N, C-alpha and C positions, 0 to 999 in steps of 0.2 A: 506495501501499497506505502502511496507518495505521504510526502511529510511535507508542510510546507509553515514556514518560520515567518512572521512580520517583527520588527521593532521599531520600533519610532525612536530611539534615539536616547531614551534616559540616562543619568549617569548609572542608575541600579543596575538598569539592564545589564549593562556589561560585566558591573561588580561580581552580583548575585550570578550571574548566567543563564537569566530566565529571559523569554521573548512575553510579548504582550500579546501576542496571539497565537495560536498554532492547530493547523486544518493538517489532520488526519483521514480522508479519505471524504467521508461526508463528515464527520464531526470539528465540530469545531469548538477549543475551550480560549475563553481570554482572561489574563490575568488579573490576578486583584490591580484593579485602577483607582489611583486618587485623581485630586484635583489638584494636580501639575502641570506644567510650562516642558515643554525638553529641557530649555535649563534648570527646572528643580525649583523653580519660586511656584510656593503658591496662592491660585487663583482663587479668590472667595471667602478670605479669612473672616472665619465668624459668621458666616453663610451655609446652611446646611442644603437651603434649598438648589441655592448658583451652584455649589463645590457637585451638586447629583447632577444634574441639567450639566453640566461641563463634561463627567465623568461617563457618563450616557453616551454624550457625544464622541467624547474619545474612544471607546468604545462602538458606535457605528461606522467610526474609518478602520479600524482597525479590524472588522468583520469586511469590511469591504475589500480589504485588500488582500482577504482572503477568498473573494467572491461569495460573503454571506451580508445578509440583511437586516434589522433590525426583527424582520417577523420568522426568518429562520431562530430567532433564541425562546430557547423550551426550558432556561434556567436560571434566574437569576439567586447572588447570595450578598446580602445588604450586610455592611460592618457599621457597626456605628458607636463613636463613641461615646454619646447622651442619648439612651432611648430615649427619652422625654421631646425628642424633638422628630419622631419618628413621623410625625405630621409634613413634616416639608420634606423629607426626603418621600417620603409614603406621593404625595404632591410632583413630585416632580418625576417619579417611575411614573405614574398611572400615565398623566398627561405624553411624555416617550410610549410607552408603552399600553396604551389603551387602544381596543380590540385583539392584542394579543396576547393580551395576558398571559405570562410563563409562568409556572412554577416559583413562584420565591419564598425566601426567609430572609429576615433582617432581624440582626443580633448586635445586643449593647458587646462591645471589646472592652478593655482596660482601659487603652492606647490602642495608636500607630503607630508607625514609623517617626513619623514628623505628627510634631503637638499642634499644627495649625489644621491639618486632616480632619476633618470629622467624619468623613463617610470613605468606604472604599467599598469595590463592589465587582465580580467577576463577574462572566456570565459564561453557558453552553448552547450550544448552536447545534443543529442539525439541518444539512443543508439538504433540498431534494434534488438529488444529482441529472434523477430523471425529464425534471422538471426546465432546468437550464439549460443552457449551450458555452456557456463561461464557467462551467464545472471541473472543466478537465486541467487543473490544477497541477503543475510538474512539481518533481523534486527538486526544489529552489528555495535559497533563503532570499529575502526583501530586505534589504533596511532604509528607512530614512533616516533625513537629520532633521 
């Protein structure tokens, strides 16, 4: 089976040796994603809603690079540092996944790597290879900076 990996160029991807997204056949896995720009600065400090929107748009871009869409997402996992702000995170998730309704989990964690990160999200998707003409991903590694 072919394996395709995507890097967004953040410093942590190289240091920790992980990919933003991996596609193996029809399965797509997007790593835990936070509200960090490629230079490592945090977006929307103190704002859980806008961090969640930023994160989900980054995930959407990673999915696109491996030939997937938000509508292919089957599962989301949301890690929040303050569960009392679940409605902000849930509202952003609901706006972006309206009508898709993936299986979702939200849990409170003690902290994330950067104290300015309020949310981290990972997703799993399944691409319908029979319905897509762009699904013939070869065994390549894509790199963006």
